[in-house]
C-alpha positions as CSV (number, residue, x, y, z in Angstrom):
1,X,-75.9,17.7,198.2
2,X,-78.9,15.4,198.2
3,X,-80.4,15.2,201.7
4,X,-80.4,11.4,201.7
5,X,-76.8,11.2,200.6
6,X,-75.8,13.5,203.4
7,X,-77.7,11.4,205.8
8,X,-76.1,8.2,204.5
9,X,-72.6,9.6,204.7
10,X,-73.3,10.8,208.2
11,X,-74.2,7.3,209.4
12,X,-71.4,5.6,207.4
13,X,-68.8,5.8,210.2
14,X,-71.3,4.6,212.8
15,X,-72.3,1.6,210.7
16,X,-68.7,0.7,209.7
17,X,-67.4,1.0,213.2
18,X,-70.2,-1.2,214.6
19,X,-69.5,-3.9,212.0
20,X,-65.7,-3.9,212.7
21,X,-66.3,-4.1,216.5
22,X,-68.3,-7.3,215.9
23,X,-65.0,-9.1,215.3
24,X,-64.2,-8.8,219.0
25,X,-67.5,-10.0,220.3
26,X,-68.6,-12.4,217.5
27,X,-65.6,-13.3,215.3
28,X,-67.4,-16.2,213.7
29,X,-70.9,-15.3,212.8
30,X,-73.6,-17.9,213.3
31,X,-74.2,-20.2,210.3
32,X,-77.4,-19.1,208.5
33,X,-79.8,-21.6,206.8
34,X,-80.0,-20.2,203.3
35,X,-83.5,-21.5,202.8
36,X,-84.8,-19.3,205.6
37,X,-82.4,-16.3,205.7
38,X,-84.3,-14.3,203.0
39,X,-87.3,-14.1,205.4
40,X,-85.4,-13.8,208.7
41,X,-83.2,-11.0,207.4
42,X,-85.9,-9.2,205.4
43,X,-84.0,-9.5,202.1
44,X,-87.0,-9.5,199.8
45,X,-87.0,-6.8,197.1
46,X,-89.9,-4.3,197.8
47,X,-92.3,-2.9,195.3
48,X,-92.2,0.5,197.1
49,X,-89.1,2.2,198.3
50,X,-88.4,3.1,201.9
51,X,-86.7,6.0,203.7
52,X,-82.9,6.0,203.8
53,X,-82.7,5.3,207.6
54,X,-84.8,2.1,207.2
55,X,-82.6,1.0,204.3
56,X,-79.4,1.6,206.3
57,X,-80.9,-0.3,209.3
58,X,-81.5,-3.3,207.0
59,X,-78.0,-3.0,205.6
60,X,-76.6,-3.1,209.2
61,X,-78.7,-6.2,210.0
62,X,-77.4,-8.0,206.9
63,X,-73.8,-7.0,207.6
64,X,-74.0,-8.3,211.1
65,X,-75.1,-11.7,209.7
66,X,-72.3,-11.8,207.1
67,X,-69.3,-14.0,207.7
68,X,-66.3,-12.0,209.0
69,X,-63.1,-12.3,207.0
70,X,-61.1,-10.1,209.5
71,X,-61.7,-11.7,212.9
72,X,-59.0,-13.7,214.8
73,X,-60.7,-17.0,213.9
74,X,-60.8,-16.7,210.1
75,X,-58.2,-18.9,208.4
76,X,-60.4,-20.0,205.5
77,X,-59.2,-18.0,202.5
78,X,-56.0,-16.4,201.1
79,X,-57.2,-13.0,202.1
80,X,-58.1,-11.6,205.5
81,X,-57.9,-8.5,207.7
82,X,-58.5,-4.8,207.1
83,X,-56.2,-2.1,206.0
84,X,-57.3,1.3,207.4
85,X,-56.0,3.5,204.5
86,X,-57.1,1.1,201.8
87,X,-60.6,0.5,203.3
88,X,-61.4,4.2,203.4
89,X,-60.0,4.8,199.9
90,X,-62.2,2.0,198.6
91,X,-65.3,3.5,200.1
92,X,-64.4,6.9,198.5
93,X,-63.7,5.3,195.2
94,X,-67.4,4.1,195.2
95,X,-68.5,7.7,196.0
96,X,-66.4,9.1,193.1
97,X,-67.7,6.4,190.8
98,X,-65.2,6.8,188.0
99,X,-64.7,4.3,185.2
100,X,-61.1,3.4,184.5
101,X,-61.2,3.4,180.7
102,X,-60.0,6.9,179.8
103,X,-58.0,9.7,181.3
104,X,-60.9,12.0,180.3
105,X,-63.2,10.2,182.8
106,X,-60.8,9.0,185.5
107,X,-58.2,11.7,185.5
108,X,-55.4,11.2,188.1
109,X,-56.7,7.7,188.8
110,X,-55.2,6.6,185.5
111,X,-51.9,8.2,186.5
112,X,-52.0,6.2,189.8
113,X,-52.7,3.0,187.8
114,X,-49.7,3.7,185.6
115,X,-47.5,4.3,188.6
116,X,-48.5,1.1,190.2
117,X,-48.1,-0.9,187.0
118,X,-44.6,0.5,186.6
119,X,-43.5,-0.2,190.1
120,X,-45.0,-3.7,190.4
121,X,-43.5,-4.5,187.0
122,X,-40.1,-3.3,188.2
123,X,-40.4,-5.5,191.3
124,X,-41.2,-8.4,189.0
125,X,-38.1,-7.7,186.9
126,X,-40.2,-6.3,183.9
127,X,-38.3,-3.1,183.3
128,X,-40.6,-2.0,180.5
129,X,-43.9,-3.5,181.9
130,X,-47.3,-2.9,180.6
131,X,-50.3,-3.9,182.6
132,X,-53.9,-3.2,183.7
133,X,-55.9,-3.9,186.9
134,X,-58.6,-6.6,186.7
135,X,-61.5,-7.8,188.9
136,X,-59.5,-10.7,190.3
137,X,-56.8,-13.1,189.6
138,X,-59.1,-15.3,187.5
139,X,-59.6,-12.5,185.0
140,X,-55.8,-11.6,185.1
141,X,-55.1,-15.3,184.2
142,X,-57.8,-15.1,181.5
143,X,-56.1,-12.1,180.0
144,X,-52.8,-13.9,179.9
145,X,-54.4,-16.9,178.2
146,X,-56.0,-14.7,175.6
147,X,-52.7,-12.9,174.9
148,X,-50.9,-16.2,174.6
149,X,-53.5,-17.6,172.3
150,X,-53.5,-14.5,170.1
151,X,-49.7,-14.6,170.0
152,X,-49.6,-18.3,169.0
153,X,-52.4,-18.1,166.5
154,X,-52.4,-14.5,165.2
155,X,-55.5,-15.0,163.0
156,X,-57.6,-16.3,165.9
157,X,-59.0,-12.9,166.8
158,X,-60.5,-12.5,163.3
159,X,-61.2,-15.9,162.0
160,X,-61.3,-18.0,165.2
161,X,-59.1,-21.0,166.1
162,X,-60.3,-23.0,163.0
163,X,-60.5,-26.3,164.9
164,X,-56.8,-26.8,165.5
165,X,-56.0,-28.3,168.9
166,X,-54.3,-25.7,171.1
167,X,-52.5,-26.9,174.2
168,X,-52.0,-25.2,177.6
169,X,-49.7,-26.7,180.3
170,X,-50.2,-26.2,184.0
171,X,-49.3,-28.1,187.1
172,X,-51.7,-30.5,188.8
173,X,-51.9,-28.1,191.7
174,X,-52.6,-24.9,189.7
175,X,-55.6,-22.7,190.3
176,X,-58.9,-23.8,188.7
177,X,-59.2,-20.5,186.8
178,X,-56.7,-21.8,184.2
179,X,-59.0,-24.7,183.4
180,X,-62.0,-22.4,183.4
181,X,-60.2,-19.9,181.1
182,X,-59.2,-22.6,178.6
183,X,-62.8,-23.6,178.4
184,X,-64.1,-20.0,178.1
185,X,-61.7,-19.3,175.2
186,X,-62.9,-22.3,173.2
187,X,-59.5,-24.1,173.4
188,X,-61.2,-27.1,175.1
189,X,-60.6,-28.2,178.7
190,X,-59.3,-31.5,177.4
191,X,-56.4,-29.5,175.9
192,X,-55.2,-28.4,179.3
193,X,-52.3,-30.7,180.1
194,X,-51.8,-31.4,183.8
195,X,-48.1,-31.7,184.6
196,X,-47.2,-33.7,187.6
197,X,-45.6,-32.1,190.7
198,X,-42.7,-33.1,193.0
199,X,-43.1,-34.0,196.7
200,X,-43.2,-30.2,197.5
201,X,-46.0,-29.5,195.1
202,X,-43.8,-27.9,192.4
203,X,-44.3,-28.5,188.6
204,X,-41.8,-30.9,187.1
205,X,-39.8,-29.2,184.3
206,X,-38.7,-32.5,182.7
207,X,-42.3,-33.7,182.5
208,X,-43.3,-30.4,181.1
209,X,-40.8,-30.4,178.3
210,X,-41.6,-34.0,177.4
211,X,-45.3,-33.1,177.1
212,X,-44.6,-30.1,174.9
213,X,-42.3,-32.0,172.6
214,X,-44.8,-34.9,172.3
215,X,-47.6,-32.6,171.4
216,X,-45.6,-30.8,168.7
217,X,-44.7,-34.2,167.2
218,X,-48.3,-35.1,166.8
219,X,-49.3,-31.7,165.2
220,X,-50.7,-30.0,168.3
221,X,-50.0,-26.3,169.0
222,X,-48.5,-25.4,172.4
223,X,-50.0,-22.0,173.5
224,X,-49.0,-21.3,177.1
225,X,-47.1,-22.7,180.1
226,X,-48.8,-21.6,183.3
227,X,-46.4,-21.6,186.3
228,X,-47.7,-21.0,189.8
229,X,-46.0,-18.8,192.4
230,X,-47.9,-19.8,195.6
231,X,-50.3,-22.7,195.0
232,X,-53.7,-22.4,196.5
233,X,-53.4,-25.3,199.0
234,X,-49.8,-25.8,199.8
235,X,-48.5,-22.4,198.8
236,X,-45.8,-24.0,196.7
237,X,-43.6,-22.1,194.1
238,X,-42.9,-23.7,190.8
239,X,-39.2,-23.6,189.6
240,X,-39.5,-20.5,187.4
241,X,-36.0,-20.5,186.0
242,X,-36.2,-24.1,184.9
243,X,-39.7,-23.6,183.4
244,X,-38.4,-20.4,181.6
245,X,-35.6,-22.6,180.0
246,X,-38.3,-24.9,178.7
247,X,-40.4,-22.0,177.4
248,X,-37.5,-20.5,175.6
249,X,-36.3,-23.8,174.0
250,X,-39.8,-24.6,172.9
251,X,-40.9,-21.1,171.9
252,X,-44.0,-21.1,174.2
253,X,-45.5,-18.2,176.2
254,X,-44.7,-18.4,179.9
255,X,-47.2,-17.0,182.3
256,X,-46.7,-16.9,186.1
257,X,-49.8,-17.0,188.2
258,X,-48.5,-15.2,191.3
259,X,-52.0,-14.1,192.5
260,X,-51.1,-15.4,195.9
261,X,-47.4,-15.6,196.1
262,X,-46.4,-12.6,194.0
263,X,-46.2,-10.5,197.2
264,X,-43.1,-12.5,198.2
265,X,-41.3,-10.2,195.9
266,X,-41.5,-7.7,198.7
267,X,-39.7,-10.0,201.1
268,X,-35.9,-9.9,200.7
269,X,-35.4,-13.4,202.4
270,X,-38.2,-15.0,200.2
271,X,-37.7,-13.2,196.9
272,X,-35.6,-16.1,195.6
273,X,-38.9,-18.1,195.4
274,X,-39.7,-16.2,192.3
275,X,-36.2,-16.3,190.8
276,X,-36.6,-16.4,187.0
277,X,-39.8,-14.4,187.0
278,X,-38.1,-11.7,184.9
279,X,-38.0,-14.2,182.0
280,X,-41.8,-14.7,182.0
281,X,-44.0,-13.2,179.4
282,X,-46.9,-12.3,181.8
283,X,-47.5,-12.3,185.5
284,X,-50.7,-12.2,187.7
285,X,-50.4,-10.5,191.1
286,X,-53.3,-10.0,193.6
287,X,-52.8,-7.1,196.0
288,X,-56.0,-8.3,197.9
289,X,-54.2,-11.3,199.2
290,X,-50.9,-11.0,201.1
291,X,-50.8,-7.2,200.7
292,X,-54.1,-6.9,202.5
293,X,-55.9,-4.5,200.1
294,X,-59.8,-5.0,200.1
295,X,-61.2,-7.2,197.5
296,X,-60.7,-7.1,194.6
297,X,-57.3,-5.8,193.5
298,X,-55.5,-7.8,190.8
299,X,-53.1,-6.8,188.1
300,X,-52.0,-8.5,184.9
301,X,-48.4,-7.5,183.8
302,X,-46.6,-8.3,180.6
303,X,-42.9,-8.0,180.1
304,X,-43.0,-6.2,176.8
305,X,-44.8,-2.9,176.5
306,X,-47.4,-2.7,173.8
307,X,-48.3,-6.4,174.0
308,X,-51.6,-6.0,175.9
309,X,-52.7,-3.2,173.6
310,X,-51.7,-5.1,170.4
311,X,-53.4,-8.3,171.5
312,X,-56.5,-7.0,173.2
313,X,-57.4,-3.5,171.8
314,X,-60.5,-2.8,169.8
315,X,-61.4,0.5,168.1
316,X,-64.1,2.5,169.8
317,X,-64.2,6.1,168.6
318,X,-67.2,6.9,170.8
319,X,-65.0,6.2,173.8
320,X,-61.3,6.8,173.1
321,X,-61.6,10.4,171.9
322,X,-58.4,11.9,173.2
323,X,-55.0,11.2,174.8
324,X,-52.6,8.4,173.9
325,X,-53.1,4.7,174.7
326,X,-50.8,5.2,177.7
327,X,-53.5,7.3,179.3
328,X,-56.4,5.3,178.1
329,X,-56.1,1.9,179.9
330,X,-59.4,0.7,178.3
331,X,-57.3,-0.1,175.2
332,X,-55.5,-2.9,177.1
333,X,-58.3,-4.2,179.3
334,X,-60.8,-7.0,179.0
335,X,-63.4,-4.6,180.2
336,X,-65.1,-1.4,179.1
337,X,-66.6,-0.1,182.3
338,X,-64.1,-0.9,185.1
339,X,-64.2,-0.1,188.7
340,X,-61.4,2.0,190.3
341,X,-59.4,-0.7,192.2
342,X,-56.2,1.3,192.2
343,X,-56.9,4.1,194.7
344,X,-57.1,1.7,197.6
345,X,-53.8,0.0,196.7
346,X,-52.2,3.5,196.2
347,X,-53.5,4.6,199.6
348,X,-52.2,1.4,201.3
349,X,-48.8,2.0,199.6
350,X,-48.7,5.6,201.0
351,X,-49.6,4.2,204.4
352,X,-47.1,1.3,204.6
353,X,-44.5,2.0,202.0
354,X,-42.4,-0.9,200.6
355,X,-40.8,-1.3,204.0
356,X,-44.1,-1.7,205.8
357,X,-45.4,-4.2,203.2
358,X,-42.1,-6.2,203.6
359,X,-42.5,-6.2,207.4
360,X,-46.1,-7.4,207.1
361,X,-45.0,-10.4,204.9
362,X,-42.2,-11.3,207.3
363,X,-44.6,-11.1,210.3
364,X,-47.1,-13.4,208.6
365,X,-44.4,-15.9,207.6
366,X,-43.2,-16.0,211.2
367,X,-46.8,-16.7,212.4
368,X,-47.2,-19.5,209.8
369,X,-43.9,-21.1,210.9
370,X,-44.9,-20.7,214.6
371,X,-48.1,-22.6,213.8
372,X,-46.2,-25.3,211.9
373,X,-43.8,-25.6,214.9
374,X,-46.7,-26.1,217.3
375,X,-48.3,-28.7,215.1
376,X,-45.0,-30.6,214.5
377,X,-44.3,-30.6,218.3
378,X,-47.7,-31.9,219.2
379,X,-48.1,-35.7,219.4
380,X,-51.7,-35.6,218.3
381,X,-51.1,-33.6,215.2
382,X,-49.4,-34.5,211.9
383,X,-47.8,-31.7,209.8
384,X,-47.9,-32.3,206.0
385,X,-44.7,-30.4,205.4
386,X,-43.0,-27.1,206.4
387,X,-44.9,-24.2,204.9
388,X,-43.6,-22.6,201.7
389,X,-45.5,-19.4,202.4
390,X,-48.5,-18.6,204.7
391,X,-50.4,-21.9,204.3
392,X,-50.0,-24.6,206.9
393,X,-51.5,-28.0,206.1
394,X,-51.9,-30.6,208.8
395,X,-54.2,-33.3,210.4
396,X,-55.5,-34.2,213.8
397,X,-54.2,-37.7,213.8
398,X,-56.9,-40.3,213.1
399,X,-59.7,-37.7,212.8
400,X,-61.6,-36.5,209.6
401,X,-60.4,-33.1,208.6
402,X,-63.5,-32.2,206.6
403,X,-65.8,-33.0,209.5
404,X,-63.5,-31.0,211.9
405,X,-63.7,-27.9,209.7
406,X,-67.5,-28.2,209.3
407,X,-68.0,-28.6,213.1
408,X,-65.7,-25.6,213.9
409,X,-67.8,-23.4,211.8
410,X,-71.1,-24.7,213.1
411,X,-70.0,-24.1,216.7
412,X,-68.7,-20.6,215.9
413,X,-65.1,-21.5,216.9
414,X,-63.3,-20.9,213.7
415,X,-63.6,-20.7,209.9
416,X,-60.9,-22.9,208.3
417,X,-60.9,-25.0,205.2
418,X,-59.8,-28.5,204.2
419,X,-58.2,-29.8,201.0
420,X,-56.9,-33.0,199.5
421,X,-53.2,-33.4,199.2
422,X,-51.7,-36.7,198.0
423,X,-55.1,-38.4,198.6
424,X,-55.1,-37.2,202.2
425,X,-57.8,-34.7,203.4
426,X,-55.9,-32.1,205.5
427,X,-56.8,-28.9,207.4
428,X,-55.5,-25.9,205.5
429,X,-55.0,-22.7,207.4
430,X,-53.9,-19.4,205.8
431,X,-52.1,-17.0,208.2
432,X,-52.9,-13.9,206.2
433,X,-54.6,-11.7,208.7
434,X,-52.1,-9.1,210.0
435,X,-54.0,-8.9,213.3
436,X,-53.4,-12.5,214.1
437,X,-51.5,-13.2,217.3
438,X,-49.7,-16.3,218.6
439,X,-52.5,-16.9,221.1
440,X,-55.0,-17.0,218.2
441,X,-53.0,-19.9,216.7
442,X,-53.0,-21.7,220.0
443,X,-56.8,-21.2,220.4
444,X,-57.3,-22.7,216.9
445,X,-55.4,-25.8,217.8
446,X,-57.3,-26.1,221.1
447,X,-60.6,-25.8,219.2
448,X,-59.6,-28.4,216.7
449,X,-58.7,-30.8,219.6
450,X,-62.0,-30.0,221.3
451,X,-64.0,-30.8,218.2
452,X,-61.9,-33.8,217.3
453,X,-62.7,-35.4,220.6
454,X,-66.3,-35.5,219.6
455,X,-65.7,-37.2,216.3
456,X,-65.1,-40.9,215.5
């Protein structure tokens, strides 16, 4: 073994443990001025290399200044916390450094990916699922858009879309990756039709069908309906069965973006939120959100085996030199070189099992509802609505939510985001971290009150 590699691995546990322990003493790292951080942290790229211990000392300094996503004051994103089995597996995946395009290069990692695709597909109701892991939900959604476009316009891969207007339908509360993907694929962002939502933030099936019918009548080509299972702000779930009825009547590909809410499939009391999913053509599911696997870990699943390969594959005799397509996931991927994101999910699954994942979801739901109860009972707070999943949206009555969130961060009290819902700027908390306790929620509300008292 190379001496510097041995030295690095020897210090790894020391560095990792020191970083993790900062969550107790410094859960919200100080806000750095980006205009001066390059100098203060010594980030400049040197002309001459340095010894490995000096490099690792710099890495430790940078890590200590990096925002924590696992401390008890982080409510800002739809991921949080650390999984012991998955974190170590992820580090080792980097050490192994396999690319996930062929069995020849990745070996049993391909078998793990196939097992995960099969089981996650079964949970989604896709009994003959095909799928592949991607670097994030945005890329999973892009793969679905590409498949839907290629299915609707079979000659598009070879001759292009020949200028015909192709329409995609998505709720007004859908993730921005759908709009970005439509633009990337040359369908034109103006051809993304925003369908209104009801008071709970769910797409209106009647308005959807009216839009599809009207477009067809004017010669436009409907390509895909994008439903959302767990919207980014309110955590709402679109009515999948009703949307599937529309998709079937109109002959349009139905995709379900369950990047956030797909994990509700593991919760028996909440699985009904995804009723009708088995009728969709494709499904995005991020294990790095509610399942707690380190970033990134997303899968795109299709209901009919062979579709991904048929719609995405390209011939490459220099790469695919043995085994069948089943064991060469590069034939159904957007990528050539692809990081191993399956080992960490597999390790977490070994550690928790389905029952452990289900218990985690139930515990986080309980915390979100406890926070909502506290907000609803407090005279100085206003709850937007009962949480549909792990997101709780509320206001400190009469105080600016955006200013509160900024001040919390500046003071090192909490990291929490704000969003606009029905023209109201609200505080949006995500109760995703499995290490959160009831007292952490109370401390957050106290901090919001403390900061709010200083604002007009």
